[in-house]
N, C-alpha and C positions, 0 to 999 in steps of 0.2 A: 332192432338196432337203429343207428343213426341213418336218416334219409340222405342219400347221396345225390348231388346235383350234377346235371350234365354241363359241360362235356368232360368233366374230370372223372366221371364214373368208371371208365375203362381202366384208368391207372389205379384208382382206389380199389376197384374190384381185384386187380392183380396183386397189389401190395398187401391187402388185408385178407386174402384168401376167400373172398366171397364166392368164387366159382364152385368151391366144394359144397357150399350151402345151396347154390342154385341147382346143383345136380340132384338134390333131394326133392325138388319140386317137379310137378308135371310141367314140362316146358311150355306147351301151348296154352295152359291155363294161367301160368304165372305172368305172362306178358300182358294180356288183356282179357277181361272177362266182364260179364254183366250178371252178377248174382241176382237171383230172385228170392225174395223173402215173403212168404205167404203167412199172414197172421190170422189165426182163427180158421173156421170152416167156411172158406169162401166158396160161393156158388155163383157161376156166371149167369147173367141175365142179358146176354148179348141179343140185340134186336136190330132189325132193319129200319133205317130212318128214311122218310121221304125226302126228296131233294131240298125242299124249302127248310124243313127241320134240320137236315144235315148241314145246310149252308149256315144257319144260325149257330149251330154247334161249332163249325169251323171258325166263325168270327170270335168265339169265346175261348176255345180250348186248343191246346197243343197236342197233336196226335202222337202216339207211339207207333213207330213203324219198324219192321224187320226187313232189311235189304240184304241182298246176296251178291257178292262179287264172285261169279262163277269162273273158275280157272281150269286149265288143262291139267291132266295128271302129272305132267312134267313141270308144272308151275311156270311155264314161260309165256302162256297166252291167257287172255281173259275173254269171256263170252259176254257180249253186251246186246241188249235189245234196244231198238230205236222206237221209243214211245211215240204214239200219235195223239196223246191226250195231255192236257195240262195236269200238274204244273211243270213238267219237264218234257216237252215234245222233242226229244233228241235222244242220243245214246245215253243209256242209264243202266242201273242195276236191275236185276230181277227182284221183285219184292212188293211190299205193300203194308197195309195197316196190321197191327197186332190187335187181338181181341182180349177183353178182360179175362185174366186168369192164365193166359198162355205165357209160357216162358219165351224169351226172344227166339230161342232155337225152334220151339214148337211153331211159332208164328212163321219163321223162315221156311220150315218144311212145308207148312200149309200153302204158303205163297208160291213156292216152287212147284208144288203139285198142281196148283191152279194155272200158273203161267207157263210152265214147261212140260206138264204132263208126267212128271217123274215122282214116284212114291219113294221117298228116302227118309230114314230115321233122323230125328233131331240131333243125334250124336254126331252126324256127319258135318254139322255146321259149326265152324270155329269163329268165335268173335274176333274181329279185327280191331274195331274201335266204335265209339259212340259219337255221332255228329249231330249238330243242330242245323236244321234247314229252315230258312224263311223264304217264301215264294211270293212274288208279286201277283201271280195269277193262279187260278184254280179251275177245275172243270165245272164246278157248281156255280149257279148264279147267286149273287152278282160276282162274275168271274174276276173283276178287278179288286175284290176284297182280299184275295190271296189266301194263304194258309201257312201253317208252321208245323214242323215235325221235329221230334227227337228220334233219330234213327240208330238202331244197333245194326252195324254192318258186319256181315259174316263172310267168310271164305268157304266156298264149296268146291272141292276138286272132283271133277267129273271123270269117271272112267270112260274109255273109248266107246264101249257098248252103250253107256248111258247117254253120251253125247249124240250118238246116232239115233237114239230113241226120243229125242226132244221133239215135242209138239208145241210150238209157240202159240200163245194166246193171241189170236189175230184181232181181238177186240181192243187189246192194249198196245200192240206193237205192229208196225208195218215192215220191219226188217230185223234181222239179227246177224251177228257176224263174230268171228274170232279175230282178235287183235293181239299182236305182240305187245308186251307190256311197255316196251320202249316207244312204240307208236302212240300209246295212250299218253305217256308222259310228255312227248314232244308235240303231239297233235292238238287239233281243236276239239277238246273234250271238256266237260264241266270239271272245274278244279276239285270237286269232291271225288270224282273218279280217280284223278291223279293222286289225291291224298290217300285213297284206299290202297292204291298200288304201293305207295311209299310205306304206308303203315304195315302192309303185308310183308314187305321186304324187311322192315325192322323186326317184325315178329319172327320171321325165319332166321334172321341173324342172331336173335336172342336164343332161339332153339339150338343153333349150332354151338353157341358158347356153353349153354347148360349141358348139352349132350357130350361135349368134348372135355369138360372141365377136369375129369379124372382119368382121361384116356389118351391125352396127347402131350407132347413136349411143351416146355415153357414158351418157346418162340411161337409155336402154332397157336397156343392159347392167347398169347398177347396179340397176335395178328387178328384172331377172331374177335377179340374184345374191341380192337380198334375199328373193325368193320361194323360192329354193333353200334359204337358211338357214331360213326359216320352215317349209318342208316337212320338212326333216330334223329340226328341233326338235320338230315336231308328232309325229314318229314315234319320238322318243327315249324309252327306258325306263330308269328308274334302278335296276332290279334285277329278279330273277325275279318272276313273277306267280303267285299262287295262284288257281285258278279253281274255283269251285263251280258245279255244274250240277244243276238240278232237272228231271229228265226229264218229270215230269207236267205242268209248265207251260212247259217249254223256255225257262227263264230262267237267268241267270248272276249269280253274285256274284264280284267280282274285287277282289283286294287284293295289295299287295306282299308279298314273302316275310316281312317283319317285321310284317305285319298292317295296315299303313297303306294308305290309298287311293292308287291309282296316279295 
């Protein structure tokens, strides 16, 4: 059918009966996903690169990474690790590079096993969004050459017993903490973390619309549709962001690529 543009989507959805169609979709899959297409009989030849060789690769290639926004079972808090290595020596996702042949979810599960000590199936990892990261610095020499990533960011809801079993990788992180989502949105955190919280909220608002489309009264459905429009609008960016980080104070300056405030 015709593609609908925001922010008129909620009204158009209501008038044209799109909610009934949405109910036929898997809610968490329809909002955001990262399909993998494997052509032919691919065999991975993943290998370890020495620092010099890896540094030259970083000068030339954009890495694929799978990051994870860990959330509490009630969806009200996020668990962040404070990294002690470049390119982001501050509060950040759990995650890291993907290997050739891995799906984003498989890479996320492997990274969580390495960094949190939890053995979880890839099916537990929901895609929130895909982000482009460009960093001024990196851990490998020459450090000021920086690096670039394309990240698939996932949501992982930890059950209480899993949260208690976390064993943080001390080579990567010097601290970890649970934060209320509102604290992340209002505090000194990288804007990519704030964006992930907003995108997660939009995903959950979509799921409410899809799940309720055939089971609630018209007024409730209209309200949920408006909440979805508001959630998506809150997470919309008008262009690339430039981020300045001051490590001594762990504070950020954020502007649009043209220098304007976002």
